[in-house]
C-alpha positions, 0 to 999 in steps of 0.5 A, spaced: 165 936 484 166 943 486 164 946 492 158 948 490 155 941 488 159 939 495 153 942 498 148 936 495 152 931 498 152 927 504 157 928 509 155 921 512 156 916 507 150 910 507 153 903 508 150 902 501 155 908 499 163 906 503 167 905 498 165 909 493 170 915 490 166 922 492 169 924 485 168 918 482 163 918 475 158 913 479 157 917 484 157 923 480 152 920 476 148 917 482 147 923 486 143 927 482 138 921 483 131 921 488 132 919 495 130 912 494 133 911 487 140 913 489 140 908 495 138 902 490 143 904 486 148 904 490 147 898 494 147 895 487 155 898 486 156 895 494 153 888 492 158 889 485 164 892 489 164 887 494 163 880 489 169 883 484 173 884 491 173 876 491 174 875 484 180 879 484 184 878 491 190 873 491 186 869 495 187 861 493 182 860 488 178 855 492 176 859 497 174 865 493 170 860 489 167 858 496 165 866 497 162 868 491 157 861 492 156 864 499 153 870 496 150 865 491 146 862 497 145 869 500 141 873 494 136 866 494 135 868 501 134 875 499 129 873 494 126 867 498 125 871 503 129 870 509 135 875 508 141 876 510 145 881 515 149 884 509 142 884 504 137 887 509 137 894 506 135 891 500 128 888 501 125 895 500 129 897 494 128 889 490 120 890 491 120 898 489 124 897 483 122 890 481 129 888 480 131 880 478 134 875 481 138 872 476 141 879 474 144 878 480 146 871 480 150 874 472 153 879 476 157 873 480 157 869 474 161 874 471 166 875 477 167 868 477 170 867 471 176 871 473 177 866 478 179 858 476 185 861 471 185 868 469 182 869 463 188 869 456 186 872 451 178 869 450 174 867 444 170 873 442 163 869 443 166 868 450 169 875 452 161 878 450 159 873 455 163 876 460 161 883 458 153 882 459 155 878 466 159 884 469 156 890 466 149 889 462 147 886 467 148 890 472 144 895 467 139 890 468 139 892 475 140 899 474 135 900 469 129 898 474 131 903 477 130 908 473 125 907 471 125 905 463 120 901 460 122 893 460 124 892 453 128 899 452 131 897 458 133 891 457 137 895 450 139 900 454 143 896 459 145 891 453 149 897 449 151 901 455 154 896 459 158 893 453 160 899 452 162 900 458 166 894 460 170 895 452 172 902 455 174 898 461 178 893 457 182 899 453 183 903 459 186 898 463 190 893 458 196 894 462 194 893 469 190 887 467 196 885 464 200 886 470 195 881 474 196 876 469 190 877 466 188 879 458 182 881 455 183 883 448 179 877 444 183 872 441 180 874 434 183 881 434 190 879 436 191 874 431 188 879 425 192 884 428 199 878 427 200 877 433 199 869 435 201 869 443 196 869 448 202 872 453 200 878 456 206 881 457 208 879 449 202 882 447 203 889 451 209 889 448 208 887 441 208 893 436 201 890 432 198 891 439 195 898 436 191 894 431 188 888 436 185 894 440 182 898 434 177 893 433 174 894 440 175 901 439 169 900 434 165 896 438 165 901 444 163 906 439 157 903 436 155 900 443 155 909 445 151 911 439 146 904 440 145 906 447 144 914 445 138 913 441 135 908 447 136 914 451 133 919 446 127 916 445 125 918 453 124 923 457 131 926 459 129 926 467 129 919 467 136 917 463 139 922 466 144 918 471 145 913 466 147 919 460 152 921 465 156 916 465 155 914 458 159 922 456 164 920 462 166 914 459 165 916 452 170 921 453 174 916 456 175 913 450 176 918 445 182 920 450 184 912 449 184 913 441 187 921 442 193 917 446 194 911 442 195 904 444 203 903 441 207 904 447 209 907 451 201 908 454 200 913 459 194 913 464 188 916 460 183 921 465 178 925 465 179 931 469 175 934 474 173 940 469 170 936 464 167 931 469 163 937 472 162 939 465 159 934 463 155 933 469 152 941 469 150 939 461 147 933 463 145 932 469 143 939 473 142 944 466 
């Protein structure tokens, strides 16, 4: 974000904003929202960040599972009218926007899928469940805040959540392999001629680009479907999700341009491109 835009950023973040990179696509997209919506979105982010940190930590698996169970109990307490200290600030947002308890719990369920054992080449159905829990459930919470009608909100969360998560999977294949995880579906691996579920073997295979191509196509379709939903609503309501969509769609296009054959240098959307998207879809 450039210096002029920075004048709109509060110098001291609220507790719910801690840990959010100022230059991140999420931060830029959410800062354009009115205060109540912005705070609710930062709360959603904070919740997701904390449960994700538990799932991704290197602590004993039983301790991570126990910590996620504590979060489930805390969400239940929040909705029972007895919020724990770390969720007291969420009460007003939950009431104001009608965020659903089951969507918070779905996010925890998704994070938990990474804990008992590292995910390696899940089948297509399991991958879709994973994407729904860790991404589309977050979208279902978010569209409540944005103010979309229920039907279109759920449809947008379905498509945009999956588009973003599939893009993440494609972008992070090497990073995930480094911690023993492989989210590429087994059916796609087999069709590409890869019979191993070992992340190191898959990353070294010359057939990896063929295994990634179906996910690229699927993500593109989800982006297109999300755009169709957003086109049905006033620009002011869908500013934030549209910025997120454009950021991630641009990353997907960079991945396609780079390709998935080794070597695979990291892909990142440049500052100028991020500012251009923010200006076009959030400010102008």
